[in-house]
C-alpha positions as CSV (number, residue, x, y, z in Angstrom):
1,M,0.0,0.0,0.0
2,S,1.6,3.3,-1.1
3,A,2.0,6.2,1.3
4,R,-0.1,9.3,0.9
5,T,1.3,11.9,-1.4
6,N,-0.6,15.0,-0.3
7,R,1.3,15.6,3.1
8,R,2.4,19.2,3.0
9,T,3.1,22.1,5.3
10,G,0.2,24.5,6.1
11,G,1.8,27.1,3.9
12,Q,1.9,24.7,0.9
13,I,-1.7,23.6,1.5
14,L,-2.7,27.2,1.5
15,V,-0.9,28.1,-1.7
16,D,-2.3,25.0,-3.4
17,A,-5.8,26.2,-2.4
18,L,-5.1,29.6,-3.9
19,K,-4.2,27.9,-7.2
20,L,-7.3,25.7,-7.0
21,H,-9.5,28.7,-6.6
22,G,-8.0,30.5,-9.6
23,V,-5.9,33.1,-7.9
24,D,-3.4,34.5,-10.4
25,T,-2.3,37.6,-8.5
26,V,-1.5,38.2,-4.8
27,F,-0.7,41.7,-3.3
28,C,1.6,41.8,-0.2
29,V,4.0,43.5,2.1
30,P,6.2,40.6,3.3
31,G,6.3,39.8,7.0
32,E,8.0,37.2,9.2
33,S,4.6,36.0,10.5
34,Y,3.9,34.4,7.1
35,L,7.3,33.3,6.0
36,G,6.1,29.7,5.6
37,T,3.4,30.7,3.1
38,L,5.8,33.1,1.4
39,D,8.2,30.3,0.8
40,A,5.4,28.2,-0.6
41,L,4.6,31.0,-3.0
42,Y,8.2,30.7,-4.3
43,D,7.3,27.3,-5.7
44,A,4.1,28.7,-7.3
45,R,5.6,31.8,-8.8
46,D,4.9,30.5,-12.4
47,A,1.2,30.3,-11.5
48,I,0.7,33.2,-9.0
49,R,2.1,36.7,-9.6
50,L,3.2,38.2,-6.3
51,I,3.0,42.0,-6.3
52,V,5.2,43.4,-3.6
53,C,3.9,46.8,-2.2
54,R,5.4,49.5,0.0
55,Q,2.7,49.8,2.6
56,E,-0.2,47.5,3.6
57,G,-2.8,50.2,3.0
58,G,-1.7,50.3,-0.6
59,A,-1.7,46.5,-0.9
60,S,-5.3,46.2,0.5
61,N,-6.5,49.0,-1.9
62,M,-4.9,47.1,-4.7
63,A,-6.8,43.9,-3.7
64,D,-10.0,46.0,-3.6
65,A,-9.4,47.4,-7.1
66,Y,-8.6,43.9,-8.4
67,G,-11.9,42.6,-6.9
68,K,-13.9,45.4,-8.4
69,L,-12.4,44.9,-11.9
70,T,-12.6,41.1,-12.0
71,G,-15.5,40.1,-9.8
72,K,-13.0,37.5,-8.2
73,P,-11.6,38.0,-4.7
74,G,-8.6,40.3,-4.5
75,V,-6.1,38.5,-2.4
76,V,-3.7,40.3,0.0
77,F,-1.2,39.0,2.5
78,V,0.0,41.1,5.4
79,T,1.8,40.6,8.7
80,R,0.3,40.8,12.1
81,G,-0.2,43.9,14.2
82,P,1.0,47.0,12.3
83,G,0.6,45.2,9.0
84,A,-3.1,44.4,9.7
85,T,-3.9,47.8,11.0
86,N,-2.3,49.5,8.0
87,A,-4.3,47.2,5.7
88,S,-7.6,47.9,7.5
89,V,-8.3,50.9,5.3
90,G,-8.7,48.8,2.2
91,I,-10.8,46.2,4.0
92,H,-13.1,49.0,5.2
93,T,-13.4,50.2,1.7
94,A,-14.1,46.6,0.4
95,H,-16.9,46.4,3.0
96,Q,-18.6,49.7,2.1
97,D,-18.1,49.1,-1.6
98,S,-19.2,45.5,-1.5
99,T,-16.0,44.2,-3.1
100,P,-14.9,40.6,-2.8
101,V,-11.5,40.6,-1.0
102,V,-9.8,37.8,1.0
103,M,-7.0,39.0,3.3
104,F,-4.6,36.5,5.0
105,V,-2.9,37.9,8.1
106,G,0.2,36.3,9.7
107,Q,-0.5,35.7,13.3
108,V,1.6,34.8,16.3
109,A,2.4,31.2,17.0
110,R,-0.5,29.3,18.6
111,R,1.5,28.7,21.8
112,M,1.9,32.5,22.2
113,A,-1.8,33.3,21.9
114,E,-3.5,35.3,24.6
115,R,-0.2,36.4,26.1
116,E,0.0,39.8,24.3
117,A,2.8,38.4,22.3
118,F,4.8,40.6,19.9
119,Q,2.3,42.4,17.6
120,E,-0.6,40.1,18.7
121,I,-4.1,41.3,17.9
122,D,-7.4,39.4,18.2
123,F,-8.5,39.8,14.6
124,R,-12.0,38.5,15.2
125,R,-12.6,41.6,17.4
126,M,-10.6,44.0,15.2
127,F,-12.3,43.2,11.9
128,G,-15.6,41.8,13.0
129,Q,-17.8,44.8,12.3
130,F,-16.6,45.5,8.7
131,T,-16.1,42.0,7.2
132,K,-18.4,39.2,6.2
133,W,-16.4,36.6,8.1
134,V,-13.2,36.6,10.2
135,A,-11.6,33.4,11.4
136,Q,-8.3,31.8,12.3
137,I,-6.9,28.6,10.8
138,D,-5.3,26.7,13.7
139,D,-5.3,23.3,12.0
140,P,-3.4,23.0,8.7
141,A,-5.7,20.1,7.7
142,R,-8.6,22.6,7.7
143,V,-7.0,25.1,5.3
144,P,-8.8,23.8,2.2
145,E,-12.1,23.9,4.0
146,M,-11.7,27.4,5.4
147,V,-10.2,29.0,2.3
148,A,-13.1,27.6,0.1
149,R,-15.6,29.1,2.6
150,A,-13.7,32.4,2.5
151,F,-13.9,32.6,-1.3
152,T,-17.6,31.5,-1.4
153,T,-18.5,34.1,1.3
154,A,-16.6,36.9,-0.3
155,T,-18.4,36.5,-3.6
156,S,-21.9,35.3,-2.7
157,G,-24.9,37.5,-1.9
158,R,-23.6,41.0,-1.3
159,P,-19.9,40.7,-2.0
160,G,-17.4,41.8,0.7
161,P,-14.2,41.2,2.5
162,V,-13.1,38.1,4.5
163,V,-10.1,37.9,6.8
164,L,-8.3,34.8,7.8
165,A,-5.5,34.8,10.4
166,I,-2.8,32.2,9.8
167,P,-0.5,31.5,12.9
168,E,3.1,31.3,11.8
169,D,3.6,27.8,13.3
170,M,0.5,26.4,11.6
171,Q,2.1,27.3,8.2
172,T,5.1,25.0,8.9
173,E,3.3,22.1,10.4
174,L,2.8,19.0,8.2
175,A,-0.7,17.7,7.5
176,D,-2.7,15.5,5.2
177,A,-5.5,17.6,3.5
178,E,-7.9,17.0,0.7
179,D,-7.9,20.0,-1.6
180,G,-11.6,19.9,-2.6
181,A,-13.0,21.7,-5.6
182,P,-13.0,25.3,-6.9
183,Y,-15.4,27.6,-5.1
184,K,-18.8,28.4,-6.6
185,T,-20.6,31.8,-6.1
186,V,-24.2,31.7,-4.9
187,E,-26.4,34.3,-6.7
188,P,-30.0,34.8,-5.8
189,A,-32.5,35.3,-8.6
190,P,-35.9,37.1,-8.8
191,S,-39.0,35.1,-9.1
192,P,-41.3,35.3,-12.2
193,E,-44.0,36.7,-9.9
194,Q,-41.7,39.6,-8.7
195,M,-40.8,40.5,-12.3
196,A,-44.3,40.4,-13.4
197,E,-45.3,42.8,-10.6
198,L,-42.5,45.0,-11.5
199,R,-43.8,45.2,-15.0
200,E,-47.3,45.9,-13.8
201,R,-46.2,48.7,-11.6
202,L,-44.1,50.2,-14.4
203,A,-47.1,50.1,-16.8
204,R,-49.1,52.2,-14.4
205,A,-46.4,54.8,-13.8
206,K,-46.2,58.3,-15.3
207,R,-42.8,59.5,-14.0
208,P,-40.6,56.4,-13.3
209,F,-36.9,56.6,-12.5
210,V,-34.3,53.8,-12.4
211,L,-31.2,54.0,-10.2
212,L,-28.3,51.5,-10.8
213,G,-25.4,50.9,-8.4
214,G,-23.7,48.6,-6.1
215,S,-21.4,45.7,-7.1
216,G,-21.8,42.2,-8.6
217,W,-22.3,43.6,-12.2
218,S,-20.6,42.3,-15.4
219,E,-20.4,43.6,-18.9
220,Q,-23.3,41.3,-19.9
221,A,-25.4,42.4,-17.0
222,C,-24.9,46.0,-18.0
223,A,-25.8,45.2,-21.6
224,D,-29.0,43.4,-20.4
225,I,-30.1,46.2,-18.1
226,R,-29.5,48.8,-20.8
227,A,-31.6,46.8,-23.3
228,W,-34.5,46.8,-20.7
229,I,-34.1,50.5,-20.0
230,E,-34.0,51.4,-23.7
231,A,-36.9,49.1,-24.6
232,N,-39.0,50.9,-22.1
233,D,-37.4,54.3,-22.7
234,L,-36.7,54.9,-19.0
235,P,-34.6,57.6,-17.4
236,V,-31.7,56.2,-15.5
237,G,-29.1,57.4,-13.0
238,C,-26.2,55.8,-11.4
239,G,-25.1,55.7,-7.8
240,F,-22.0,57.3,-6.2
241,R,-18.9,56.3,-8.2
242,R,-20.8,53.7,-10.2
243,Q,-21.3,55.9,-13.3
244,D,-19.7,53.2,-15.6
245,L,-22.8,51.0,-15.2
246,F,-24.6,52.9,-18.1
247,D,-23.1,54.7,-21.1
248,N,-23.2,58.4,-20.0
249,R,-23.7,59.4,-23.7
250,A,-26.9,57.5,-24.0
251,P,-30.2,59.5,-24.4
252,N,-31.7,57.8,-21.4
253,Y,-28.9,58.8,-19.0
254,A,-29.8,61.4,-16.3
255,G,-26.6,61.6,-14.3
256,D,-25.2,60.4,-11.0
257,V,-27.4,60.3,-7.8
258,A,-24.6,61.0,-5.4
259,L,-22.6,63.7,-3.6
260,G,-22.8,67.0,-5.6
261,I,-26.0,65.8,-7.4
262,N,-27.4,68.0,-10.1
263,P,-30.1,69.9,-8.3
264,R,-32.5,69.4,-11.1
265,L,-31.9,65.6,-10.9
266,A,-32.6,65.6,-7.2
267,I,-35.9,67.3,-7.9
268,R,-36.7,64.6,-10.5
269,V,-36.0,61.8,-8.1
270,K,-38.3,63.4,-5.6
271,E,-41.0,63.9,-8.1
272,S,-40.8,60.4,-9.6
273,D,-43.9,58.2,-9.1
274,L,-42.1,54.9,-9.2
275,L,-38.5,54.4,-8.1
276,I,-36.7,51.3,-9.3
277,V,-33.4,50.8,-7.5
278,V,-31.2,48.0,-8.7
279,G,-28.1,47.1,-6.7
280,Q,-27.7,50.4,-5.0
281,Q,-27.9,50.7,-1.2
282,L,-30.1,53.7,-0.3
283,N,-27.4,55.2,1.8
284,E,-26.3,58.7,2.9
285,T,-24.5,59.6,-0.3
286,T,-27.4,58.4,-2.5
287,T,-30.2,60.2,-0.6
288,G,-28.6,63.5,0.3
289,G,-28.2,62.5,3.9
290,Y,-31.5,60.7,4.0
291,T,-33.4,63.9,3.0
292,M,-34.2,63.2,-0.6
293,L,-36.6,60.5,0.4
294,P,-38.6,60.5,3.6
295,V,-37.7,57.7,6.1
296,P,-38.8,55.0,6.5
297,K,-41.4,55.0,3.6
298,P,-40.8,57.0,0.4
299,H,-43.8,59.0,-0.9
300,Q,-43.5,57.1,-4.2
301,P,-43.7,53.3,-4.7
302,L,-40.2,51.7,-4.3
303,I,-38.9,48.6,-6.0
304,H,-35.6,47.7,-4.5
305,A,-33.4,44.8,-5.9
306,L,-30.4,43.8,-3.8
307,P,-28.3,40.6,-3.6
308,D,-28.6,40.4,0.1
309,T,-31.7,40.5,2.4
310,D,-30.0,42.6,5.0
311,G,-30.1,45.7,2.9
312,L,-33.7,45.4,1.9
313,G,-35.8,47.5,4.3
314,R,-32.8,48.5,6.3
315,V,-33.7,52.2,6.1
316,Y,-36.4,52.5,3.4
317,Q,-39.3,50.1,3.2
318,P,-39.8,48.9,-0.4
319,D,-43.2,48.1,-1.9
320,L,-41.5,45.3,-3.9
321,P,-38.3,44.0,-2.3
322,I,-36.4,41.7,-4.7
323,N,-33.5,39.6,-3.4
324,A,-31.5,39.0,-6.5
325,G,-27.9,39.3,-7.9
326,M,-27.3,41.9,-10.6
327,R,-26.6,39.4,-13.4
328,A,-29.8,37.4,-12.6
329,F,-31.9,40.5,-12.3
330,A,-30.6,42.1,-15.5
331,R,-31.3,38.9,-17.4
332,A,-34.8,38.7,-16.0
333,A,-35.5,42.4,-16.8
334,R,-34.4,42.0,-20.4
335,A,-36.7,39.1,-20.9
336,L,-39.8,41.2,-19.9
337,P,-42.0,42.3,-22.7
338,P,-41.7,46.2,-22.8
339,V,-44.6,48.4,-21.7
340,D,-45.9,51.5,-23.5
341,G,-43.5,54.3,-22.4
342,S,-45.2,57.1,-24.1
343,A,-46.4,58.6,-20.8
344,W,-42.9,59.3,-19.7
345,R,-41.1,59.8,-23.0
346,R,-40.8,63.6,-22.5
347,W,-39.8,63.0,-18.9
348,T,-36.9,60.9,-20.1
349,R,-35.7,63.4,-22.7
350,E,-35.8,66.3,-20.2
351,A,-33.8,64.3,-17.7
352,N,-31.1,63.8,-20.3
353,E,-31.2,67.5,-21.3
354,D,-30.7,68.5,-17.7
355,Y,-27.7,66.1,-17.5
356,R,-26.1,67.5,-20.7
357,A,-26.5,71.1,-19.4
358,H,-24.9,70.1,-16.1
359,I,-21.6,68.7,-17.7
360,A,-20.8,72.0,-19.5
361,P,-17.8,73.2,-17.4
362,P,-18.1,76.7,-15.9
363,P,-15.0,78.8,-15.9
364,M,-12.5,78.2,-13.1
365,P,-10.3,80.7,-11.3
366,G,-6.6,80.6,-11.9
367,G,-4.4,79.5,-14.8
368,V,-5.5,75.8,-14.8
369,D,-9.1,75.0,-15.6
370,L,-9.7,71.5,-14.3
371,G,-13.2,71.3,-15.9
372,A,-11.8,72.0,-19.3
373,I,-9.0,69.4,-18.8
374,V,-11.4,66.7,-17.6
375,G,-13.9,67.5,-20.3
376,G,-11.1,67.3,-22.9
377,L,-9.9,63.9,-21.7
378,S,-13.5,62.6,-21.8
379,Q,-13.6,63.4,-25.5
380,S,-10.1,62.2,-26.4
381,L,-9.4,59.1,-24.3
382,P,-10.3,55.6,-25.7
383,D,-13.8,54.4,-24.6
384,D,-12.2,51.6,-22.5
385,A,-9.7,53.9,-20.7
386,M,-9.9,53.3,-16.9
387,I,-10.3,56.4,-14.8
388,V,-9.1,55.9,-11.2
389,N,-9.4,58.4,-8.3
390,G,-9.3,58.6,-4.5
391,A,-11.3,61.1,-2.5
392,G,-11.4,64.8,-2.1
393,N,-13.0,67.8,-3.8
394,Y,-10.9,67.4,-6.9
395,T,-13.1,64.3,-7.7
396,V,-16.1,66.5,-8.1
397,W,-14.6,67.7,-11.5
398,V,-13.8,64.2,-12.5
399,H,-17.2,62.7,-11.7
400,R,-19.1,65.6,-13.2
401,F,-17.2,66.3,-16.4
402,F,-15.9,62.9,-17.5
403,Q,-18.4,60.7,-19.3
404,Y,-18.0,57.0,-18.6
405,K,-18.7,55.0,-21.7
406,R,-18.6,51.3,-20.7
407,Y,-18.5,49.0,-17.7
408,G,-15.2,48.7,-15.9
409,T,-13.9,52.2,-16.6
410,Q,-14.5,53.9,-13.2
411,L,-12.4,52.8,-10.3
412,A,-13.0,54.8,-7.1
413,P,-13.9,54.2,-3.4
414,M,-17.5,54.6,-2.5
415,S,-16.2,54.6,1.1
416,G,-14.7,58.0,0.4
417,A,-11.2,56.9,1.6
418,M,-8.3,59.0,0.5
419,G,-5.1,57.4,-0.8
420,Y,-6.9,55.0,-3.1
421,G,-5.9,56.4,-6.6
422,V,-2.2,55.5,-6.6
423,P,-2.4,51.8,-5.6
424,A,-5.7,51.1,-7.4
425,A,-4.2,52.3,-10.7
426,V,-1.4,49.7,-10.2
427,A,-4.0,46.9,-9.9
428,A,-6.0,48.3,-12.9
429,K,-2.9,48.1,-15.1
430,L,-2.0,44.7,-13.9
431,V,-5.5,43.4,-14.7
432,H,-5.8,45.2,-18.0
433,P,-2.3,45.9,-19.4
434,E,-3.7,46.6,-22.8
435,R,-5.9,49.5,-21.6
436,M,-5.0,53.0,-20.7
437,V,-5.1,53.9,-17.0
438,V,-5.4,57.5,-15.8
439,S,-5.3,58.1,-12.0
440,F,-6.5,61.4,-10.6
441,N,-5.2,62.3,-7.1
442,G,-5.4,65.4,-4.9
443,D,-2.3,66.6,-3.3
444,G,-3.3,65.3,0.1
445,C,-4.8,62.2,-1.4
446,F,-1.6,61.4,-3.3
447,L,0.6,61.7,-0.3
448,M,-1.4,59.1,1.7
449,N,-0.3,56.2,-0.5
450,G,2.0,58.0,-3.0
451,Q,4.8,55.5,-2.1
452,E,3.0,52.9,-4.3
453,L,4.4,54.9,-7.2
454,A,7.5,52.9,-6.4
455,T,5.5,49.8,-7.0
456,A,4.3,51.1,-10.4
457,V,8.0,51.8,-11.3
458,Q,9.2,48.4,-10.0
459,Y,6.8,46.6,-12.4
460,Q,7.1,49.2,-15.1
461,L,3.4,50.0,-15.5
462,P,2.7,52.8,-17.9
463,I,0.1,54.6,-15.8
464,V,-0.6,58.4,-16.0
465,Y,-1.0,59.9,-12.6
466,V,-2.5,63.4,-12.5
467,V,-2.0,65.2,-9.2
468,V,-4.3,68.2,-8.6
469,N,-2.3,70.5,-6.3
470,N,-4.2,73.2,-4.6
471,A,-2.0,73.2,-1.4
472,T,-5.0,72.4,0.9
473,Y,-7.3,69.6,2.1
474,G,-10.0,71.0,-0.2
475,T,-13.1,69.1,1.1
476,I,-12.4,70.1,4.8
477,R,-11.5,73.6,3.8
478,M,-14.9,73.8,2.0
479,H,-16.8,72.7,5.1
480,Q,-14.6,75.0,7.2
481,E,-15.5,78.0,5.1
482,R,-19.2,77.2,5.2
483,R,-19.4,76.8,8.9
484,Y,-16.5,78.9,10.2
485,P,-15.6,81.3,7.4
486,G,-12.1,82.8,7.6
487,R,-11.1,80.7,10.5
488,V,-8.6,78.5,8.6
489,I,-6.8,75.9,10.7
490,G,-5.4,72.5,9.9
491,T,-6.2,72.4,6.2
492,D,-3.2,74.2,4.6
493,L,-0.5,72.0,3.0
494,R,3.1,72.6,2.1
495,N,3.7,70.2,-0.7
496,P,6.8,68.8,-2.4
497,D,7.5,69.3,-6.1
498,F,5.4,66.4,-7.3
499,A,7.0,66.1,-10.7
500,A,10.5,66.1,-9.1
501,L,9.2,63.4,-6.6
502,A,8.1,61.3,-9.5
503,R,11.4,61.5,-11.2
504,A,13.2,60.5,-7.9
505,Y,11.0,57.4,-7.9
506,G,12.0,56.7,-11.5
507,A,8.9,57.9,-13.2
508,T,8.6,60.8,-15.5
509,G,7.3,64.1,-14.2
510,E,5.6,67.2,-15.6
511,V,4.3,70.4,-14.1
512,V,1.4,72.3,-15.7
513,E,0.4,75.8,-14.7
514,R,-1.6,76.8,-17.7
515,T,-4.6,74.9,-19.3
516,A,-3.1,75.3,-22.7
517,D,0.0,73.4,-21.7
518,F,-1.8,70.3,-20.5
519,A,-2.4,68.5,-23.8
520,Q,1.2,68.3,-24.7
521,A,2.3,67.4,-21.2
522,F,-0.3,64.6,-21.1
523,E,0.7,63.3,-24.5
524,R,4.4,63.1,-23.4
525,A,3.2,61.3,-20.2
526,R,1.1,58.7,-22.0
527,K,4.0,57.9,-24.3
528,A,6.3,57.1,-21.4
529,A,7.6,53.5,-21.1
530,G,6.7,53.4,-17.4
531,P,4.6,55.5,-15.0
532,S,4.3,59.2,-15.4
533,L,3.0,62.1,-13.3
534,V,1.5,65.3,-14.3
535,E,1.1,67.9,-11.6
536,L,-1.6,70.5,-12.1
537,R,-1.1,73.6,-10.0
538,V,-4.5,74.9,-9.5
539,D,-5.9,77.9,-7.7
540,P,-7.0,77.1,-4.1
541,E,-9.8,79.7,-4.5
542,A,-11.9,77.0,-6.4
543,L,-13.3,74.5,-4.0
544,T,-15.8,73.0,-6.5
545,P,-16.9,73.8,-10.0
546,T,-19.5,76.2,-8.5
547,A,-18.1,77.2,-5.1
548,T,-15.1,79.5,-4.2
549,I,-13.6,80.5,-0.9
550,S,-14.5,84.2,-1.4
551,G,-18.1,83.2,-2.5
552,L,-18.7,81.1,0.6
553,R,-17.4,83.8,2.9
554,K,-19.6,86.3,1.2
555,M,-22.6,84.0,1.6
556,A,-21.7,83.5,5.3
557,T,-21.6,87.2,6.0
558,S,-24.7,88.1,3.9
559,P,-27.6,89.6,5.9
560,A,-29.9,87.1,4.2
561,Q,-28.1,84.3,6.1
562,H,-29.1,85.8,9.5
């Protein structure tokens, strides 16, 4: 009788499980707490690409971006203690953005547990509130079981992050383990009765409105939902940083229902007599701080389709709750016979007219007009170019004046986390090396994870980074000027020469101080063999496309405000 041949270390079992589940890329910052697994990755280096990052926050943001773009879990390895705490920002983003991510955290040896060992943290308590599942693998024989569960959990229902702690001694212990089979995602589907009721309610409406958002979409799902919307000539908006779910150039598009919403669109949502929300959580950013719709029951009938039951009725009570994944819902919607949309045909055209008027950039103070630059890129970049950004007021120009043409071209944190744009662009270029990647970053936003420019240089990724430098934390300055005009504290920034900093990293660097100089600088940047950076030095007077510091101060001191 032959001896068993699957006896391996815990680290080897883990890496074999990653290969089984189709993992082709792992992001990491190396740590001594998972050396056993790191060594096993050496033997798998032809199957799994290991991307070494400069800080765990960058690594976890890359994993989130990978998950957004592929629909598969982004996988990240970090060490215990400081590594895990650094990485928590990307896990929080994955939670709020409903992104499938699996993070493995090296942990102290099992015999050290509960002794406050070096860098020891109870990860169940640390990550419990903002993950779908947190566990620790103490028995190497259970690695296949728990990794399969992690991948299934991360991708099923409402996608999200999973954290698995791996004690360092478990990774070197030998065990027999059956590998099992690749994970399968569980996706709920709407019932025929629910779709029939949706159609009946739509047929009775006069001013319907469709809102798309959330995660779990695919290119086919977007094509299916567009076919249904166009067959019924419905007006459609997209949620915060999910504008790529519907071609913004289409005659049915009404704009994004998010922060900085077009005031006319906000009125339209309020005046609708049937609201069909697909995939989008009705959260603070979508509802204007829960003011656009009355809580808990909107005044118009609400049809709400979500992949998880927890979100249905959480804040707003739907008249027709539908527990369905986006792919399944979109297929079912496309199969419905269209209704007569003549009652709202003018309503749809007016919504699109309002949107097109809203994306005409107003003039901007100073030598660099960000609206004109973003609008120009919207016209000139390929339709499949990926636009990446972090958080801050500079993103208002990007979201308002760039028209997203197809699914998978907008990559941004719905969590509002700064520091996302630099690392996420690395993941975007790794996933789609054939496509152009442009990453927008504010000056404060860039410096939160700007060290990942070194990662882009190390892997020679031709990404164009645009840094909007206004020498201030613009969003906080805006709120400061609205509430405490003239009392500026804690928001001014003294920045480096970003173009020189890029060159120090080994990238190319450009500085633009006039709008007319941008096109040539950008063209040089996009032709660079590796990453490049274009610094836009903008006037801090402009806080948003419509708000200035002097204007806000004038409003605050106006007699009409008292």
